[in-house]
C-alpha positions as CSV (number, residue, x, y, z in Angstrom):
1,M,262.8,240.4,-67.7
2,P,258.9,241.2,-68.7
3,N,256.4,239.4,-66.5
4,H,253.0,237.8,-67.2
5,L,250.6,240.3,-65.1
6,G,249.9,243.2,-68.1
7,E,247.0,242.0,-69.0
8,S,245.4,241.7,-65.3
9,T,242.0,243.2,-64.6
10,S,243.2,243.8,-60.7
11,P,245.1,247.3,-60.0
12,Y,247.3,245.5,-57.5
13,L,248.5,243.3,-60.0
14,L,249.5,246.0,-62.3
15,Q,251.0,247.5,-59.9
16,H,254.0,244.6,-60.1
17,A,253.5,244.3,-64.0
18,A,256.9,246.6,-64.8
19,N,258.8,244.1,-61.5
20,P,261.9,242.5,-62.7
21,V,260.3,239.5,-60.6
22,D,258.9,237.7,-63.3
23,W,255.2,237.5,-61.6
24,F,252.5,234.9,-63.1
25,P,248.8,235.5,-62.4
26,W,247.0,232.8,-60.4
27,S,246.9,230.4,-63.1
28,Q,247.3,226.9,-64.6
29,E,250.2,228.5,-66.3
30,A,252.0,229.0,-63.3
31,F,252.0,225.5,-61.8
32,A,252.5,224.1,-65.2
33,E,255.6,226.0,-65.0
34,A,257.1,225.3,-61.6
35,R,256.6,221.1,-62.4
36,R,258.4,221.8,-65.9
37,R,261.2,223.4,-64.1
38,D,260.9,221.2,-60.5
39,V,260.7,224.3,-58.3
40,P,258.8,225.7,-55.9
41,V,256.0,228.1,-56.2
42,M,255.8,231.2,-54.1
43,V,252.8,233.4,-53.8
44,S,252.6,236.6,-52.6
45,V,249.1,237.8,-51.4
46,G,248.3,241.8,-51.0
47,Y,245.9,244.4,-52.4
48,S,245.9,248.0,-53.7
49,S,245.6,249.9,-50.8
50,C,248.0,247.6,-48.7
51,H,251.1,249.7,-47.3
52,W,253.2,247.0,-46.4
53,C,252.4,245.2,-49.5
54,H,253.8,248.8,-51.5
55,V,256.9,248.3,-48.8
56,M,258.3,245.1,-50.1
57,A,257.6,246.0,-53.4
58,L,259.4,249.2,-52.9
59,E,262.5,247.1,-51.1
60,S,262.3,243.8,-52.7
61,F,260.5,243.0,-55.5
62,S,261.2,246.0,-57.6
63,D,265.5,245.6,-56.8
64,P,267.1,243.5,-60.2
65,E,268.9,241.6,-57.9
66,V,266.4,240.2,-55.5
67,A,264.8,239.3,-58.5
68,E,267.7,237.5,-60.0
69,V,267.6,235.3,-57.0
70,V,263.8,235.2,-56.9
71,N,263.2,234.3,-60.9
72,A,265.9,231.4,-60.0
73,N,264.7,229.6,-57.3
74,V,261.2,229.5,-57.8
75,V,257.7,230.3,-60.1
76,A,256.8,233.7,-58.5
77,V,252.6,234.0,-58.1
78,K,251.1,237.6,-57.2
79,V,247.7,237.1,-55.9
80,D,245.2,240.0,-55.1
81,R,243.5,239.5,-52.0
82,E,240.4,241.3,-53.0
83,E,240.2,240.0,-56.5
84,R,241.0,235.7,-55.4
85,P,239.5,235.8,-52.1
86,E,239.6,232.4,-51.8
87,V,242.8,231.8,-52.6
88,D,243.6,234.5,-49.8
89,A,241.5,232.5,-47.4
90,A,243.3,229.1,-48.1
91,L,246.4,230.4,-47.6
92,M,245.9,232.8,-44.4
93,Q,244.6,229.4,-42.7
94,V,248.0,228.0,-43.9
95,T,250.0,231.1,-42.3
96,L,247.7,231.2,-39.0
97,A,248.2,227.4,-38.5
98,M,251.7,227.4,-39.5
99,T,253.1,231.2,-37.2
100,G,249.9,231.9,-35.3
101,Q,249.8,235.3,-36.7
102,G,248.5,237.1,-40.3
103,G,248.4,239.7,-42.4
104,W,249.3,241.0,-45.8
105,P,251.5,240.8,-47.8
106,N,251.3,237.2,-47.1
107,T,254.3,235.1,-48.6
108,V,253.4,231.0,-49.1
109,F,255.8,228.4,-50.6
110,L,254.0,225.5,-52.5
111,T,254.8,222.6,-53.8
112,P,254.3,222.8,-57.7
113,D,251.1,220.6,-57.2
114,G,249.9,223.2,-54.6
115,K,250.6,221.5,-51.4
116,P,252.0,224.7,-48.9
117,F,255.6,224.0,-46.9
118,F,256.3,227.7,-45.6
119,A,254.5,230.9,-44.8
120,G,255.2,233.7,-43.4
121,T,254.1,238.1,-44.4
122,Y,256.3,240.8,-44.5
123,F,259.9,239.7,-45.2
124,P,262.8,242.9,-45.1
125,P,265.4,243.2,-47.4
126,V,268.2,242.6,-45.0
127,R,267.4,240.5,-41.6
128,R,266.4,242.2,-39.1
129,G,265.8,240.8,-35.5
130,G,264.5,237.7,-35.8
131,Q,263.3,237.9,-39.5
132,P,265.2,236.5,-42.2
133,A,265.9,238.8,-45.2
134,F,263.6,238.2,-48.4
135,V,267.0,236.9,-50.0
136,E,268.2,234.6,-47.8
137,L,264.6,233.2,-47.2
138,V,263.8,232.5,-50.9
139,E,267.4,231.3,-51.6
140,A,267.5,228.7,-48.3
141,L,263.8,227.1,-49.5
142,G,265.0,226.7,-53.1
143,S,267.7,224.9,-51.7
144,A,265.6,222.9,-49.3
145,W,263.9,221.6,-52.4
146,R,266.3,220.5,-54.4
147,E,268.8,218.7,-51.4
148,R,265.6,218.0,-49.0
149,H,263.0,217.2,-51.4
150,D,261.0,214.3,-49.7
151,E,261.0,216.2,-46.3
152,V,259.5,219.2,-48.2
153,V,256.8,217.2,-50.0
154,S,255.9,215.2,-46.7
155,S,256.2,218.3,-44.5
156,A,253.3,219.8,-47.1
157,Q,251.0,216.7,-47.2
158,A,251.3,216.7,-43.4
159,I,250.2,220.2,-43.6
160,V,247.0,219.8,-46.0
161,E,245.8,217.0,-44.3
162,H,246.1,218.9,-41.1
163,L,243.8,221.9,-42.7
164,Q,241.1,219.4,-44.2
165,P,237.8,220.8,-43.7
166,I,235.6,219.0,-41.2
167,E,233.0,216.8,-42.4
168,K,230.4,217.5,-39.3
169,A,230.0,220.6,-37.0
170,P,231.1,219.6,-33.8
171,E,228.5,219.2,-31.3
172,V,229.0,221.8,-28.6
173,P,226.7,223.0,-25.4
174,R,224.4,226.1,-26.5
175,P,226.2,228.7,-24.8
176,I,224.1,231.3,-22.6
177,A,223.5,234.5,-24.4
178,G,224.3,236.5,-21.0
179,E,228.2,234.4,-20.5
180,L,228.4,235.2,-24.3
181,I,227.9,238.8,-23.7
182,D,230.5,238.9,-20.6
183,A,233.4,237.2,-22.3
184,V,232.9,239.6,-25.4
185,G,233.2,242.4,-22.5
186,A,236.5,240.5,-21.2
187,D,238.3,242.5,-24.1
188,Y,236.4,245.8,-23.8
189,D,238.0,249.1,-23.2
190,I,235.9,250.6,-21.1
191,V,237.6,254.5,-21.3
192,H,237.6,253.9,-25.0
193,G,235.6,251.7,-26.0
194,G,236.5,248.8,-28.7
195,F,238.4,245.9,-27.5
196,G,241.7,244.1,-27.6
197,G,244.9,246.3,-28.5
198,P,246.6,248.5,-28.4
199,T,245.9,247.5,-32.7
200,K,242.1,248.3,-32.8
201,F,239.4,247.6,-35.4
202,P,236.1,249.1,-35.6
203,N,234.2,245.6,-35.1
204,A,231.4,246.4,-36.7
205,T,229.8,243.3,-37.1
206,L,230.3,242.8,-33.4
207,L,229.0,246.2,-32.8
208,D,226.2,244.9,-35.0
209,A,225.5,241.7,-32.5
210,L,225.5,243.8,-29.3
211,L,223.2,245.8,-30.7
212,V,220.4,243.0,-30.5
213,K,220.0,242.7,-27.5
214,G,219.5,246.3,-25.9
215,D,220.5,245.3,-23.0
216,P,222.4,247.7,-20.5
217,T,225.7,245.8,-20.9
218,S,226.1,245.1,-24.6
219,L,224.2,248.6,-25.1
220,D,227.3,250.6,-23.4
221,M,229.6,248.8,-25.1
222,A,228.2,249.0,-28.6
223,Q,227.8,253.1,-27.8
224,N,230.6,253.7,-26.0
225,T,232.5,252.3,-29.0
226,C,230.4,254.1,-32.3
227,E,231.1,257.3,-29.9
228,H,235.2,256.6,-30.0
229,L,235.2,256.3,-33.5
230,V,233.2,259.0,-34.8
231,R,235.4,261.7,-32.2
232,G,239.0,259.7,-33.1
233,G,240.8,259.9,-35.4
234,I,240.0,256.7,-37.5
235,F,237.0,258.7,-38.6
236,D,238.3,261.5,-41.3
237,Q,236.9,264.5,-39.4
238,V,237.4,266.9,-42.6
239,G,236.5,264.4,-45.4
240,G,234.4,261.8,-43.8
241,G,234.4,257.9,-43.8
242,F,236.5,255.7,-41.6
243,H,240.3,254.6,-42.0
244,R,241.1,250.8,-42.0
245,Y,241.9,250.5,-37.9
246,S,243.6,252.3,-35.8
247,T,247.1,251.8,-34.4
248,D,247.0,252.9,-31.0
249,S,244.0,252.1,-28.3
250,Q,242.6,255.8,-28.1
251,W,242.1,255.7,-31.8
252,V,244.0,258.3,-32.9
253,V,246.5,257.2,-35.5
254,P,244.8,255.2,-37.9
255,H,246.4,253.1,-40.1
256,F,245.4,255.1,-43.3
257,E,244.2,253.3,-45.9
258,K,239.9,253.4,-46.6
259,M,238.7,250.6,-47.6
260,L,234.8,250.4,-49.3
261,Y,234.0,247.6,-47.3
262,D,234.7,248.9,-43.5
263,N,232.2,251.8,-44.5
264,A,229.4,250.3,-46.1
265,L,229.5,248.2,-42.8
266,L,230.1,251.1,-40.5
267,L,227.2,253.2,-42.9
268,G,224.4,250.7,-41.4
269,T,225.7,250.1,-37.3
270,M,225.6,253.6,-36.8
271,A,222.4,253.4,-37.9
272,R,221.7,250.4,-35.8
273,C,223.2,252.1,-32.8
274,W,221.3,255.7,-33.8
275,R,218.1,254.1,-33.1
276,R,219.1,251.4,-30.4
277,T,219.8,255.2,-28.5
278,A,217.1,257.1,-26.7
279,D,215.7,260.2,-27.6
280,H,216.8,262.2,-24.9
281,D,220.3,261.4,-25.6
282,A,220.9,264.1,-28.6
283,D,224.1,264.7,-28.7
284,R,225.4,260.3,-29.1
285,R,222.1,260.2,-31.7
286,D,223.8,263.2,-33.7
287,L,227.2,262.1,-33.8
288,Y,226.4,258.4,-35.1
289,S,223.8,260.4,-37.7
290,H,226.8,263.0,-39.1
291,A,229.3,259.9,-38.9
292,A,226.8,258.2,-41.3
293,H,226.2,261.6,-43.3
294,R,229.9,262.6,-43.7
295,T,230.6,258.8,-44.8
296,V,227.8,258.7,-47.6
297,L,229.2,262.6,-48.8
298,W,232.7,260.9,-49.1
299,L,231.5,257.8,-51.3
300,N,230.0,259.9,-53.8
301,R,232.8,262.4,-53.8
302,E,235.4,260.4,-54.1
303,M,234.5,256.6,-54.3
304,K,231.7,256.6,-57.1
305,L,233.0,254.9,-60.7
306,P,231.7,256.2,-63.7
307,N,229.4,252.9,-64.3
308,G,228.0,253.8,-60.4
309,M,229.3,251.2,-59.0
310,Y,232.0,252.1,-56.5
311,A,235.7,251.5,-56.2
312,A,237.2,249.1,-53.0
313,G,240.0,251.2,-51.7
314,L,242.1,254.3,-51.1
315,D,245.6,253.9,-50.6
316,A,247.3,254.7,-46.9
317,D,249.8,256.4,-48.7
318,S,250.2,260.0,-51.1
319,D,253.0,262.4,-51.2
320,D,253.6,265.6,-49.4
321,A,255.0,268.4,-50.6
322,A,258.3,267.7,-51.1
323,G,257.1,265.0,-53.6
324,H,258.1,262.0,-51.3
325,T,255.6,259.5,-50.3
326,R,254.3,259.4,-46.8
327,E,251.4,257.3,-45.5
328,G,248.5,259.2,-44.0
329,I,250.1,262.8,-45.1
330,Y,246.7,263.4,-47.2
331,Y,245.0,264.0,-43.8
332,L,247.2,265.3,-41.6
333,W,246.8,268.9,-40.1
334,N,249.1,271.6,-37.7
335,Q,247.9,274.5,-36.3
336,E,249.2,276.7,-38.8
337,L,247.5,275.2,-41.9
338,I,244.3,275.0,-39.7
339,T,245.0,278.8,-39.7
340,D,246.1,279.4,-43.2
341,A,242.7,277.5,-44.5
342,L,239.9,279.2,-41.7
343,G,241.6,282.3,-40.4
344,S,243.2,283.2,-37.3
345,E,239.5,283.5,-35.2
346,E,237.8,280.5,-36.7
347,A,240.6,278.5,-35.9
348,E,240.9,279.7,-32.6
349,W,237.4,278.7,-32.2
350,L,237.5,275.4,-33.5
351,R,240.5,274.4,-31.5
352,P,239.1,273.4,-28.0
353,L,236.5,271.9,-30.4
354,V,238.2,269.4,-33.2
355,H,241.3,268.9,-31.0
356,L,244.3,268.1,-32.4
357,E,247.1,265.5,-32.0
358,P,250.6,265.7,-33.1
359,L,252.1,262.9,-34.2
360,D,255.2,264.4,-35.9
361,E,258.2,267.5,-35.4
362,N,255.8,269.5,-37.6
363,G,252.7,269.4,-35.5
364,L,251.1,267.3,-38.2
365,G,248.7,265.0,-36.7
366,T,245.0,264.1,-37.1
367,L,241.6,265.2,-35.5
368,Q,239.9,264.5,-33.0
369,L,235.9,266.0,-31.6
370,R,236.2,267.3,-28.2
371,G,232.6,268.1,-25.9
372,R,229.3,269.1,-27.5
373,V,229.5,269.9,-30.9
374,E,227.7,272.9,-33.2
375,W,227.4,271.2,-36.0
376,E,226.5,273.6,-38.5
377,R,229.4,275.8,-37.9
378,I,232.1,272.6,-37.8
379,N,230.5,271.1,-41.1
380,A,231.0,274.9,-42.3
381,D,234.5,274.2,-41.3
382,M,235.5,271.1,-42.1
383,D,234.2,271.5,-45.8
384,T,236.3,274.3,-46.2
385,L,239.6,272.3,-44.7
386,L,238.2,270.0,-47.5
387,A,238.6,272.3,-50.4
388,A,242.2,273.3,-48.8
389,R,242.9,269.6,-48.3
390,D,241.9,269.2,-52.6
391,R,245.1,270.7,-53.7
392,R,247.3,268.0,-51.9
393,S,248.3,265.0,-53.9
394,A,245.4,262.3,-53.3
395,P,246.1,259.1,-52.4
396,A,245.8,256.2,-55.8
397,R,242.0,255.0,-55.6
398,D,241.7,251.3,-56.3
399,E,239.0,251.1,-59.1
400,K,238.2,247.7,-59.6
401,A,234.8,247.2,-58.7
402,I,233.7,244.0,-56.2
403,T,230.5,242.9,-55.5
404,A,230.4,241.9,-52.3
405,W,231.3,244.9,-51.3
406,N,228.7,247.1,-53.5
407,A,226.6,244.9,-51.9
408,M,227.3,246.1,-48.9
409,L,226.7,249.9,-49.5
410,I,223.2,249.0,-50.8
411,D,222.4,247.1,-47.3
412,G,224.0,249.8,-45.4
413,L,222.8,253.0,-47.7
414,V,218.6,251.0,-47.1
415,E,219.2,250.0,-43.6
416,A,220.6,254.3,-42.9
417,G,218.1,255.9,-45.5
418,M,214.7,254.3,-43.8
419,I,216.2,254.6,-40.4
420,L,217.4,258.2,-40.7
421,R,215.0,259.4,-43.3
422,K,217.1,260.0,-46.0
423,W,215.0,258.3,-49.0
424,R,217.9,260.0,-50.9
425,W,220.2,257.1,-49.9
426,V,217.8,254.4,-50.6
427,K,216.9,255.7,-54.2
428,Q,220.8,256.0,-54.5
429,A,221.2,252.3,-53.0
430,R,218.9,251.2,-56.3
431,D,220.6,252.9,-58.8
432,L,223.3,250.9,-57.3
433,A,222.0,247.7,-57.6
434,E,220.7,248.5,-60.8
435,A,224.3,249.1,-62.2
436,L,225.6,246.0,-60.4
437,W,222.9,243.7,-61.9
438,S,223.6,245.2,-65.3
439,T,227.5,244.4,-65.3
440,Q,228.0,241.9,-62.5
441,W,225.6,239.6,-63.7
442,N,225.6,237.8,-66.5
443,D,223.4,234.4,-67.6
444,G,223.1,233.0,-64.0
445,E,226.5,233.8,-62.4
446,L,227.9,236.8,-60.8
447,L,230.9,238.4,-61.1
448,R,233.5,238.8,-58.3
449,T,235.1,241.6,-59.9
450,S,235.0,244.5,-63.2
451,F,237.9,246.8,-63.9
452,H,236.8,249.6,-66.0
453,D,233.6,247.3,-67.2
454,R,236.3,244.7,-68.2
455,P,234.8,241.5,-66.4
456,G,237.2,240.4,-64.0
457,T,237.2,236.8,-61.6
458,P,234.3,234.9,-60.9
459,G,232.0,235.5,-58.1
460,V,232.5,233.9,-54.2
461,C,230.1,232.8,-51.7
462,E,230.2,236.0,-50.3
463,D,229.2,237.9,-53.6
464,Y,226.2,236.1,-54.0
465,A,225.7,236.4,-49.9
466,W,225.4,240.0,-50.1
467,V,224.0,240.5,-53.4
468,A,220.5,238.6,-52.4
469,L,220.7,240.2,-48.6
470,S,221.2,243.7,-50.3
471,F,218.5,243.0,-52.9
472,A,215.5,241.4,-50.2
473,G,216.5,244.9,-48.1
474,L,215.8,246.9,-51.2
475,A,212.4,244.9,-51.9
476,G,211.2,245.6,-48.7
477,A,212.2,249.4,-48.7
478,T,210.8,249.8,-51.8
479,G,208.5,247.4,-52.8
480,A,209.7,246.9,-55.5
481,S,209.0,242.7,-56.2
482,L,212.0,242.9,-59.1
483,W,214.7,243.2,-56.3
484,L,213.1,240.0,-53.9
485,D,213.1,238.0,-57.1
486,R,216.8,238.5,-58.0
487,A,217.4,237.7,-54.4
488,V,215.5,234.5,-54.6
489,D,217.6,233.6,-57.9
490,V,220.8,234.3,-56.7
491,L,220.6,232.9,-53.2
492,D,219.3,229.4,-55.2
493,E,222.6,229.4,-57.3
494,A,224.3,230.3,-53.6
495,V,223.0,227.1,-52.1
496,S,223.6,225.0,-55.4
497,R,227.1,225.9,-55.4
498,F,228.8,226.6,-51.9
499,G,227.2,224.1,-50.1
500,A,229.8,222.5,-47.2
501,P,229.4,219.0,-45.5
502,D,229.0,220.1,-42.0
503,G,226.2,222.4,-43.2
504,S,227.7,225.5,-43.7
505,F,228.8,227.6,-46.8
506,L,232.7,227.5,-48.2
507,D,234.3,230.3,-49.6
508,A,234.4,229.4,-53.1
509,Q,233.9,226.4,-55.2
510,T,236.7,224.1,-54.9
511,S,239.8,225.2,-57.2
512,D,241.9,222.5,-59.3
513,L,244.7,224.6,-57.7
514,L,244.0,225.0,-54.0
515,T,244.9,221.7,-51.8
516,V,243.3,223.7,-48.7
517,T,239.6,224.6,-48.8
518,A,238.4,228.2,-48.6
519,H,236.6,227.3,-45.5
520,T,236.3,230.4,-43.1
521,L,233.6,230.4,-40.3
522,T,235.0,233.6,-38.3
523,D,234.4,237.1,-39.3
524,D,237.5,238.9,-40.6
525,A,236.9,242.9,-41.7
526,C,233.8,241.2,-42.6
527,P,231.1,238.8,-41.9
528,S,232.1,235.4,-43.2
529,A,230.4,234.0,-46.1
530,T,228.4,231.6,-44.1
531,A,227.0,233.9,-41.9
532,V,226.0,236.4,-44.8
533,M,224.0,233.3,-46.0
534,V,221.9,232.9,-43.0
535,M,221.1,236.3,-42.6
536,A,219.9,236.4,-46.3
537,L,218.3,233.0,-46.3
538,R,216.4,234.5,-43.4
539,R,215.4,237.4,-44.6
540,A,214.3,236.6,-48.2
541,G,212.8,233.3,-46.9
542,L,210.5,235.2,-44.7
543,M,209.6,237.8,-47.4
544,A,209.4,235.3,-50.5
545,E,207.5,232.7,-47.9
546,R,210.0,230.2,-48.7
547,E,210.4,227.3,-46.0
548,D,213.6,225.8,-47.7
549,F,215.6,228.8,-47.2
550,I,214.8,229.2,-43.3
551,S,215.6,225.7,-42.5
552,R,218.9,225.8,-44.7
553,A,219.6,229.3,-42.3
554,D,219.2,226.9,-39.4
555,E,221.4,224.1,-40.8
556,A,224.3,226.3,-41.5
557,S,223.7,228.2,-38.5
558,A,224.2,225.2,-36.3
559,A,227.2,224.6,-38.0
560,L,228.3,228.1,-36.8
561,L,227.3,227.4,-33.0
562,S,231.0,226.3,-32.3
563,V,232.5,229.4,-32.8
564,V,229.9,231.6,-31.6
565,A,230.7,229.2,-28.1
566,S,234.6,229.7,-28.5
567,T,235.5,233.1,-30.1
568,P,232.2,235.3,-29.8
569,R,233.8,238.4,-30.4
570,F,235.7,237.1,-34.0
571,A,232.2,235.8,-35.1
572,G,229.5,239.1,-35.0
573,W,227.1,238.2,-37.3
574,A,226.9,234.5,-36.1
575,L,226.3,236.1,-32.8
576,A,224.0,238.2,-33.9
577,D,222.0,235.7,-35.6
578,Y,222.3,233.9,-31.9
579,F,220.7,236.4,-30.4
580,V,218.2,236.9,-32.2
581,A,217.3,233.3,-32.3
582,D,217.6,233.2,-27.9
583,E,215.4,236.0,-28.5
584,A,212.6,233.9,-30.5
585,R,212.8,231.3,-27.7
586,R,211.6,233.2,-25.4
587,G,208.8,234.2,-27.7
588,L,209.8,237.2,-30.1
589,K,210.0,235.4,-33.0
590,P,211.2,237.2,-36.0
591,A,208.2,239.5,-37.4
592,A,207.0,240.1,-41.3
593,V,205.8,243.9,-41.4
594,V,203.6,244.8,-43.6
595,I,203.1,248.9,-44.2
596,A,200.5,249.7,-47.2
597,D,200.9,253.4,-48.2
598,T,200.4,254.9,-51.4
599,Q,203.2,257.6,-50.8
600,E,206.7,256.8,-52.7
601,E,209.1,258.6,-49.7
602,P,208.6,256.6,-46.4
603,T,205.4,257.8,-44.3
604,D,206.2,258.3,-40.5
605,L,204.7,254.8,-40.1
606,A,207.2,253.4,-42.5
607,A,210.4,255.0,-40.3
608,A,208.6,253.8,-37.4
609,A,209.2,250.2,-38.6
610,W,212.6,250.5,-39.7
611,R,213.4,252.4,-36.4
612,M,211.7,249.8,-33.4
613,A,211.1,246.9,-35.2
614,P,213.2,243.6,-33.7
615,A,216.4,242.2,-35.0
616,G,216.0,239.9,-37.8
617,S,212.0,241.3,-38.5
618,A,211.5,241.4,-42.4
619,I,209.6,245.2,-43.4
620,M,208.2,245.2,-46.5
621,R,206.5,248.5,-47.6
622,R,203.6,247.8,-50.0
623,D,203.6,249.8,-53.4
624,S,200.9,250.5,-55.8
625,A,201.4,247.6,-57.8
626,G,201.2,245.3,-55.0
627,S,202.5,242.1,-56.4
628,G,205.5,239.7,-55.4
629,F,206.3,239.2,-51.5
630,G,204.3,235.5,-51.9
631,T,201.5,236.5,-50.1
632,W,202.2,239.2,-47.4
633,F,200.1,241.8,-49.5
634,K,197.1,239.8,-50.2
635,D,194.4,242.0,-48.8
636,R,196.8,244.6,-47.4
637,E,195.1,247.9,-48.4
638,P,195.7,251.3,-46.5
639,R,192.5,251.9,-43.9
640,G,190.5,254.4,-44.3
641,G,193.4,256.0,-47.1
642,E,195.7,256.2,-43.7
643,P,198.9,253.8,-44.5
644,T,198.8,250.6,-42.3
645,C,201.1,248.5,-40.5
646,W,200.4,244.7,-40.2
647,V,203.0,242.3,-37.8
648,C,202.9,239.0,-38.3
649,R,204.4,236.2,-36.0
650,S,204.9,233.3,-36.8
651,S,201.2,232.2,-38.1
652,V,199.5,235.2,-35.9
653,C,198.9,238.2,-37.3
654,F,198.0,241.0,-34.6
655,E,195.3,244.0,-35.5
656,P,196.4,246.7,-37.8
657,V,197.6,250.1,-37.0
658,T,197.6,253.3,-38.4
659,D,199.5,255.4,-35.5
660,Y,203.1,254.7,-35.7
661,L,202.8,256.1,-31.8
662,E,201.0,252.4,-31.8
663,L,203.5,250.1,-33.6
664,K,206.1,249.7,-30.7
665,E,203.2,247.6,-29.0
666,P,202.8,244.5,-31.5
667,L,206.6,244.6,-32.9
668,W,208.0,243.9,-29.3
669,R,204.7,241.5,-28.8
670,R,205.4,237.8,-27.8
671,A,203.5,235.3,-29.5
């Protein structure tokens, strides 16, 4: 039976277009069909790079006998979580509330009017442990709908009422910053870095928060974690870029998919960790800059799309030499393969420096850096191994462009480019911003996705927030006020579209098809939409002198206080904002830093400002035009032909400096 996914702009949905399951996309048509037939709606949420989504598709959705049961009992809806994050967020709230755990594929059964009554994640083809077989589950729920209809409807209504968003943010005592750091540290792995376990995620947003304060405890947690991330198997030592997460506590065996958002976020995190590391700790600094450099190389080599934007992700799975699909096989090595590529002498030299951790009977495993690193020679060896790896069957690429994730990369490129003095990265960010604006912005609205230049779904809050945040940062780095003007326009739209009653921001505008509101205040792999809106409103508000933006950020920040106090580990950027505010209460308010120079590339003074400015500062380079940015550029010209910097905090502007060695004092002076 042909299904309804053939015209989709989602590679994930297109992967299921030939399934015998009669899939519908998320649409009014699907729910109308369920009402016509009087059957439940089964929503399966996943994404193109998801390993277990592929497993369930192969085991169940491709089986004609399974499809016959599904088609008889439900209307089946397939959702790409990356294309429809509001559907994903709403239904994940349901799954977490009903089961206590989530993941993908996420499987949720709804009444024809959209109310959830059963949820789970992956279901095997045959009963396994406490899990029912997928077919058994579908038949049981179809039977329950027919035979206990009123009970199912009543249960669904109760779930919807339980998950209704609160009208007012709860009042909680303002926590002490040190106690929040202690709470985060309770889950910290002092030996291998990272938090929780044994499965470990990079937690870029939490690392960013720990880098705000710079006290020994939080700084050690961030630096040690970043070092283990770069040295571990979670980092692709050969090709660059970070895998999704580690399946063990030592970062040795990753889940091998590579996502644009992880790498965009970690690019900025590595640069911020570099600037928080002392000059004399050169080995660590080299690790962080190495990770940034190799990540950008990977992004440009493997992820860039013809239109100038970047693809969403790479699969974990690919084919081995025998044509069998295996997770991670593209990235694994044994000593024989290394020797074949490098020669015996070079392979022996490399052996103690790049540790091989065998994972199977063939000695195949991941590579990890050990000890002090001779970077030039190791990078040359990694390039040789990369050339050999390029002859393997590569993982599939999800070629849809996601607005928020591309904007994350703009922000990461600007941050890393200015801190590490890689001006070409800032120019790359500018080119990406031009591509994003021309492709994804249309008559006052952002798209969420596009696929081979075909427009996809409408933008959600995180798309608007990230575009505003990254464009404001790009404006500050280049001095081009056009980007700040665009950031302000996007923020004005976002504030009016996504405001929530409690002062935070909804993940997306309300939908007629969703009976559970997508309203997520904790971070997942990415910061919550509200946390990004806070950062964007503060940055653009300071740069454009929009006090209404600052006030709106304060309101949203207050709505985040409850998650900061109760679960600081899962509210990284909200925690970072709280730490910035804590410093402001002590007199170190966010600074506006204006740099007037006449060169295109950053001078020593500009680089010093980006490296030394406290978190929350807005750094603005005045270009030759000297226009825009409110009144910040008024009467601010280079002194004596030398680049000159002004630091302003609240209504106080300190004496300008022309020597970068003198810049730290005004940057950190309390007012």
